[in-house]
Backbone as CSV, one residue per row, in Angstrom:
resi,resn,N_x,N_y,N_z,CA_x,CA_y,CA_z,C_x,C_y,C_z
1,UNK,-0.651,-23.980,-8.838,0.282,-22.945,-9.181,0.546,-22.072,-7.951
2,UNK,1.702,-22.212,-7.309,1.985,-21.432,-6.106,2.240,-19.958,-6.438
3,UNK,1.756,-19.102,-5.575,1.937,-17.660,-5.750,2.610,-17.087,-4.513
4,UNK,3.558,-16.217,-4.730,4.241,-15.566,-3.623,3.710,-14.157,-3.457
5,UNK,3.331,-13.840,-2.241,2.860,-12.504,-1.935,4.076,-11.602,-1.778
6,UNK,4.035,-10.438,-2.409,5.149,-9.497,-2.383,4.730,-8.251,-1.621
7,UNK,5.724,-7.507,-1.172,5.470,-6.246,-0.482,5.854,-5.115,-1.429
8,UNK,4.965,-4.135,-1.568,5.195,-2.995,-2.441,5.114,-1.706,-1.639
9,UNK,5.854,-0.686,-2.085,5.775,0.651,-1.501,5.378,1.617,-2.608
10,UNK,4.388,2.441,-2.326,3.925,3.445,-3.282,4.117,4.826,-2.676
11,UNK,4.615,5.750,-3.496,4.771,7.141,-3.076,4.034,8.024,-4.070
12,UNK,3.408,9.040,-3.551,2.685,9.952,-4.412,2.027,11.051,-3.613
13,UNK,0.989,11.620,-4.182,0.244,12.664,-3.499,-1.207,12.611,-3.957
14,UNK,-2.062,13.241,-3.164,-3.458,13.372,-3.572,-3.900,14.807,-3.353
15,UNK,-4.877,15.213,-4.131,-5.409,16.571,-4.054,-6.738,16.561,-3.318
16,UNK,-6.830,17.482,-2.367,-8.081,17.639,-1.643,-8.188,19.096,-1.204
17,UNK,-9.299,19.714,-1.511,-9.549,21.121,-1.159,-8.432,22.035,-1.663
18,UNK,-8.031,21.845,-2.900,-7.015,22.662,-3.566,-5.646,22.585,-2.894
19,UNK,-5.392,21.527,-2.136,-4.084,21.314,-1.504,-3.569,19.940,-1.905
20,UNK,-2.254,19.791,-1.928,-1.627,18.503,-2.213,-1.113,17.894,-0.917
21,UNK,-1.360,16.608,-0.725,-0.909,15.881,0.450,-0.088,14.681,-0.010
22,UNK,1.156,14.598,0.453,2.022,13.476,0.086,1.678,12.259,0.922
23,UNK,1.905,11.081,0.349,1.693,9.842,1.084,2.753,8.821,0.702
24,UNK,3.001,7.918,1.613,3.800,6.721,1.380,2.989,5.572,1.944
25,UNK,2.775,4.559,1.148,1.946,3.441,1.576,2.638,2.134,1.222
26,UNK,2.526,1.160,2.093,3.048,-0.180,1.832,1.886,-1.155,1.860
27,UNK,1.939,-2.115,0.975,0.862,-3.091,0.914,1.395,-4.402,0.376
28,UNK,0.663,-5.449,0.650,1.016,-6.791,0.188,0.072,-7.171,-0.940
29,UNK,0.639,-7.718,-2.006,-0.183,-8.120,-3.144,0.590,-9.133,-3.981
30,UNK,-0.136,-9.842,-4.833,0.504,-10.786,-5.741,1.149,-10.063,-6.921
31,UNK,0.491,-9.011,-7.413,0.987,-8.256,-8.556,0.811,-6.764,-8.278
32,UNK,1.516,-5.949,-9.050,1.435,-4.497,-8.888,0.013,-4.001,-9.112
33,UNK,-0.669,-4.529,-10.120,-2.020,-4.040,-10.420,-2.998,-4.334,-9.286
34,UNK,-2.809,-5.442,-8.571,-3.670,-5.736,-7.425,-3.385,-4.760,-6.289
35,UNK,-2.118,-4.451,-6.095,-1.737,-3.489,-5.064,-2.228,-2.093,-5.366
36,UNK,-2.192,-1.718,-6.633,-2.671,-0.399,-7.036,-4.173,-0.266,-6.770
37,UNK,-4.915,-1.315,-7.038,-6.352,-1.304,-6.733,-6.582,-1.137,-5.236
38,UNK,-5.779,-1.813,-4.422,-5.907,-1.706,-2.973,-5.575,-0.291,-2.506
39,UNK,-4.543,0.302,-3.102,-4.157,1.666,-2.752,-5.284,2.639,-3.074
40,UNK,-5.848,2.565,-4.276,-6.962,3.434,-4.652,-8.150,3.237,-3.706
41,UNK,-8.425,1.997,-3.373,-9.545,1.685,-2.504,-9.359,2.274,-1.102
42,UNK,-8.173,2.075,-0.526,-7.925,2.555,0.835,-7.891,4.078,0.916
43,UNK,-7.158,4.717,0.010,-7.102,6.180,0.034,-8.457,6.788,-0.284
44,UNK,-9.174,6.198,-1.217,-10.487,6.706,-1.582,-11.473,6.635,-0.446
45,UNK,-11.473,5.544,0.289,-12.435,5.420,1.378,-12.002,6.207,2.613
46,UNK,-10.706,6.275,2.880,-10.225,6.981,4.064,-10.346,8.494,3.917
47,UNK,-10.067,9.023,2.717,-10.047,10.469,2.512,-11.146,10.965,1.573
48,UNK,-12.061,10.081,1.168,-13.163,10.420,0.263,-12.633,11.024,-1.044
49,UNK,-11.714,10.287,-1.683,-11.084,10.734,-2.919,-11.572,9.913,-4.098
50,UNK,-11.541,10.537,-5.259,-11.766,9.813,-6.501,-10.411,9.384,-7.038
51,UNK,-10.402,8.411,-7.913,-9.144,7.930,-8.483,-8.402,9.018,-9.244
52,UNK,-9.138,9.960,-9.813,-8.498,11.035,-10.573,-7.806,12.051,-9.671
53,UNK,-8.025,11.969,-8.357,-7.389,12.879,-7.409,-6.158,12.265,-6.759
54,UNK,-5.823,11.019,-7.102,-4.674,10.319,-6.539,-3.606,10.210,-7.624
55,UNK,-2.385,10.655,-7.304,-1.288,10.662,-8.265,-0.103,9.880,-7.708
56,UNK,0.420,8.956,-8.503,1.602,8.174,-8.133,2.816,8.869,-8.749
57,UNK,3.891,9.050,-7.964,5.102,9.696,-8.467,5.682,8.931,-9.641
58,UNK,6.149,9.662,-10.641,6.799,9.021,-11.783,8.169,8.492,-11.399
59,UNK,8.879,9.230,-10.557,10.238,8.847,-10.173,10.231,7.642,-9.226
60,UNK,9.533,7.770,-8.117,9.515,6.698,-7.115,8.457,5.655,-7.430
61,UNK,7.245,6.093,-7.711,6.166,5.196,-8.121,5.930,4.053,-7.172
62,UNK,5.690,2.890,-7.735,5.453,1.675,-6.964,6.643,0.761,-7.154
63,UNK,7.257,0.382,-6.039,8.431,-0.481,-6.094,8.226,-1.691,-5.199
64,UNK,8.753,-2.817,-5.648,8.736,-4.011,-4.806,9.875,-3.891,-3.802
65,UNK,9.589,-4.183,-2.527,10.596,-4.092,-1.485,10.659,-5.410,-0.727
66,UNK,11.723,-5.583,0.031,11.850,-6.771,0.875,11.244,-6.466,2.242
67,UNK,11.078,-7.497,3.046,10.523,-7.321,4.384,11.457,-6.475,5.245
68,UNK,12.757,-6.528,4.995,13.717,-5.737,5.762,13.605,-4.246,5.439
69,UNK,13.205,-3.906,4.236,13.081,-2.510,3.820,11.768,-1.878,4.252
70,UNK,10.825,-2.694,4.683,9.497,-2.184,5.035,9.576,-1.264,6.244
71,UNK,8.891,-0.131,6.155,8.860,0.846,7.242,7.769,0.490,8.250
72,UNK,6.617,0.100,7.738,5.477,-0.191,8.588,5.551,-1.647,9.057
73,UNK,5.362,-1.871,10.334,5.638,-3.174,10.939,4.669,-4.276,10.524
74,UNK,3.420,-3.972,10.226,2.460,-5.032,9.899,2.885,-5.790,8.649
75,UNK,3.528,-5.109,7.701,3.983,-5.774,6.486,5.021,-6.837,6.802
76,UNK,5.901,-6.545,7.743,6.951,-7.502,8.087,6.427,-8.581,9.020
77,UNK,5.516,-8.229,9.919,4.989,-9.208,10.857,4.194,-10.302,10.157
78,UNK,3.505,-9.974,9.092,2.687,-10.953,8.395,3.534,-11.979,7.649
79,UNK,4.800,-11.681,7.397,5.684,-12.629,6.735,6.229,-13.688,7.678
80,UNK,6.137,-13.448,8.978,6.668,-14.398,9.952,5.752,-15.611,10.038
81,UNK,6.340,-16.816,10.201,5.521,-18.041,10.205,4.576,-18.162,11.394
82,UNK,4.866,-17.481,12.506,4.010,-17.607,13.692,3.042,-16.432,13.843
83,UNK,2.775,-15.701,12.770,1.873,-14.552,12.819,0.442,-15.034,13.037
84,UNK,-0.240,-14.447,14.021,-1.627,-14.761,14.309,-2.406,-13.468,14.521
85,UNK,-3.649,-13.491,14.116,-4.524,-12.348,14.349,-5.419,-12.697,15.525
86,UNK,-5.388,-11.843,16.558,-6.188,-12.074,17.755,-7.590,-11.517,17.553
87,UNK,-8.593,-12.342,17.785,-9.976,-11.912,17.664,-10.625,-12.024,19.036
88,UNK,-11.089,-10.885,19.551,-11.751,-10.864,20.844,-13.245,-11.025,20.654
89,UNK,-13.846,-11.875,21.461,-15.304,-12.070,21.394,-15.994,-11.288,22.462
C-alpha cells in the first residue's frame, strides 16, 4: 500500500511565563494526526511546554500545502529526487 508524504503548515500560539508566543511550523507527515504529534513533540522539547500550553488557531489551524507554498526550504528540498543528507565522520 503506497503512502504519499504530505507537507502541512500549522499556525498557533503557546503560553509561557504568562505570555503568548505565536508560531508557524511546517512538517512532513502521512496524516494530520501524525503531524500534530510531531508538532507537540518539537515545541514541547524545544520550549519545555506541555500539550495543554500549545494552542492551534481555529481559523488557520493545520492545512495541507504544496511544496511551492512551503516557506521553510527543508520541506521543499526533501521532495526533490536528488536530496541527500551529508553525514560527517
